[in-house]
N, C-alpha and C positions, 0 to 999 in steps of 0.2 A: 496456331498454338492452342487456342481455346477449343478448337475442333479436335485436334489429335491428342493433346495432353490432358484436357479437362473433359473431353467427351461432351462438349456443349451441344445443345440442340440447335436445329436450323433456326428456330425462332429467336434464340439468344444471339446467334451470330448476326442475324438480320437486324436485331435491335441495336447491337453494338455498332454495326456499320452505319446505321442511321444517325446514331449519336455522334460518331466521329465526323460524319459528313456535315452535320449541323454546326459542329465546332469549326470546321474548315470554312463553312459559309460565313460564320461570324468573323473569322480572321481574314477572310477574303484573299487567302493565299494558301495553296497546297503545302508549301514548305513551312508555313507558319505552324502547322500542326506538330511537326517534328521539333521545330525550334522554339516552341512556345515556352514562356517563362511563368513564374509564379504569379506575376502581375497580370498576365494575359488570362490565366485561369480565374483569378479573382474578378477580373472585368467581365468574364463570361458568366460567372455566377450572378453578378450584379445585373447583367443584361437579362438573364432568365427571370430574375425576381421582378424586374421592371416590366417585363412582358406578361407577368401574371402566371407564370408556370407554378404548378403546385410544388410544395417542398419535396414531396416524394419523387416527383419527376426530376427535379433539379438534382436531388441526391443520387438518383440512378444514373443520370448523365455524368455526374462527377465520379461515380464509382467506375464507370467505363473508362474515363480519362485516367484515373488512377492506375487501373490495370494496364492501360496502353503504355503509359510512361514507365511503369514498373518493368514491363517487357523490354522497352527500349534500353533501360538501364542494365537489365540482366544480360542483354545481348551485346552490350558495349557499343550501342549505337549512340547513346548519350552517356556523359559522365556524371549526370545528376538526375534527380527526379523532381521536377517542378511542382508535382502535386502534393509533396510532403508538407505537412503543417496546415493543410486546408481543412477546415471543419465542414462537415456536411450540414445542409440546412436543417433546422429543427423540424422534426416531423411529429405531429400530434398522434397519439395512440388511439385511432378511431376504431370503433367496433365494426365488424363486418355486417353488411346488409344481410337480412335474414328473412326466411319464410317460416311461418308457423307450421307445426306438425299437421294441423288441419288443412292448411293450404297445399302442402305437398301431397297429402292424402287425396285431396280433391283433384290435383293435377294427374296423379297416377291412375285414379279411378276413371277419369275422363278418357285418358289415353287407352287404357285397357278396354273400356267399353267400345271405343271407336275402332280399335284394332280387331276386336271380336266381330264387330258388325260388318266391317269392310273386307278384312283379311288381305288388304292391299299391302304390298311390301313396304311402302313409305310409312304407313301407320304402324305396322308391326315393327319396323326398324326404330322409329321414334320411341315407341313403347319400350323396346329393349334398351335403347340409349339411356332413357331416364331411370329405368329400373336399376341398371348397372351403376349409373352415376350416384344415385341416392343410396345404393347399397354399399358402395365402396369409397365414395369421396375422391375419385380419381381427378387429377388435373385434366382439363379438357383435351390437351394435346395427347395425354396418355390414353384417354378414352377413345377418341376418333382414330388413333393410330394403333389400336389393339390388333395384334395378329390373331388369326383364328386358332393358332397353336397355343395361345394363352389359356384357352379353355380345354379342360380335359373332361370328356363326356362323363357326366354323373358326379364329378368331383366338386365339392362346395367351396372352391377357391379359384383364383386366377393368378397367373404370374404377370407382374407388371414391371416393365423396364422404364424407370423414371429419370430424373435429373442426374447428371453425372454418370449415365449409363448403369446405374445401380438397379439391381433387380430385387423386388420384394414380393412376398406372398400376401394376398389380400383375401379375406373370407368373402364368400358370396352367399346371399340368402337363397332359399329355395325358390322364392318368387322371381328373383332376378335370373336365376339359372334357367327356370322354365321359359322366361321371356326371351332369353338368348337362344335356347334350343328352338323355340318357335320361329324366331327371326331367321336362324340358319336354314331351317326347313323351307321357309317361304322364299328366301333369297336364292337358294340353290335351284329353285324351279321357276323363278320369275323369267318371263320371256318378252321379247319386244314384238312389234307388229309383224315381223317376218318369221316369228317362231324360234328365234335364236335366244340363247341364254343372255340375259341383259348384262351380267357382270363378269362373264367368263370365269365363273367361280371355280372351275376345275384348276385354273392356274392362278387365281387371285388369292393372295395370302392374307388379305385383310378381313377382319370381322365385319366391318362396316364399309364395304367397297363402294366405289364411285367410278364413273367413267371419266372423271377429271384427270389432270396430269399426275396428281399424287397417287392415284389408284384407290384412295380411301376418302371418306367424308372429311371436309375441311372444318376447322374451328369456326370460321366465319359463317359457313352455311348452317352449322348446328346452332349457332347463336341466333341466326335469323329464324330458324324453325321454332326456337323457344319463344321469341317475341310474338310470333303468330299464335302460338299455343296460349300465351298469357292472355291475349285478347279474347280467345274463345272461352277461357275459364273465368274471365272477369277480374284478372290481376293486372295491375299497372305494369306494362311491358318493361319499364325501367327497373322494376324490382326483380325481374327474372333473367338470369344468365347462368351459364355453366358454373361459374365460380360461386354464385349465390347458392346453388344446390350443393356444392362442395362444402360451403360454410354450414348449410342446413344439416348435412350429414354429420359433421363434427359436433355441432351444437346440440342436436337432438340426441346423439349418443351420450354425451356428457350429462345432459339433463336427466337422462334415464339411468344414470349410475355407472357409465363406462369409465375405465381408468384412463387418465390423461396420457400415460406412456403408451397404452395400447392404441389410442387415437393417433398419437404421434407416428407410430410405426405404419398404421394404415394410410395416413396422409402422405407418408414419404418425407417427413420433415427430418432433416439431419440433426437440428438443434431443438431441444425441448422449448426454448424461448420463443420459437416461431409458433408453436402450438399454444402457448400460454395466452394468446389473444382471446382464446375461448374461456379463460378462467372466470370471466364475468358470470358464466353459467354456473360454474362450481360455487362461486361466492353466494349466488342467490339460493342454490340448493342447500348450502350449509346453513344459511340464515333460516331457511324453512325448517331444516332438521332441528335446529336449536329451539325455534319457536314452538314446534309441534311435539317434539320428543323429549326435551329436557324436563326432568322432574320438578324443577323449581320454577318453570314457566307455566303460568296458568293459561 
């Protein structure tokens, strides 16, 4: 249902499967999943709390169970929904991890210098990945799964198919566009030790191809590459991830005067409330404006 009706991604489906399997393991009975009652679900939430799961994790697992039992009820497999009336664990509104503009600039400069010096496809590819990520704020799954067709030669934007199979148009900087063009040129000529094209690019539809099962670079591999890069630049590896760079994109845009609604559209957020986690930046900017520009403030 979530695949065909909601166009959920493979990552979402895998996460839901794991959550349901964990509840089955807690119940110690496959049939107990379908027959669970409200008390069983409350006991499971208590178990998660006792085991030290974060409130955000427990809330996500409960959301999965809610949707599962809602589906059973809608399909007349059950005549009730045991998840009704359950409150989600309280989640604190934490600010996203961030990198400063100077730190991101240092990262991009190092990568660009390294790629220019080596011209190796791995360096050129990583340079293009970071340039596009910081220029667009894409989700990591959207980034590594970009088709080559998303880029139109010379056009300063890309087409992105995101959550719910929804397509959006995202502006692309000249710098990012040049890095992608360079990456494509290098990728299409990269050969193995036997002189064959490494990625079969004539038939490979992905912008960042790989010889793995998916045909394109994986989220996990890209995260590993960033950790290694962080060490080279002198940044704590725990502070650098694809999602941190997505946060940096949004935060730096807002701090330089971008409109919150525009950032919402570029990030692919359906609800503005999701984007409002970044309003701490706007608050600081407004304070600065009042302090520096108001005629009554000395």
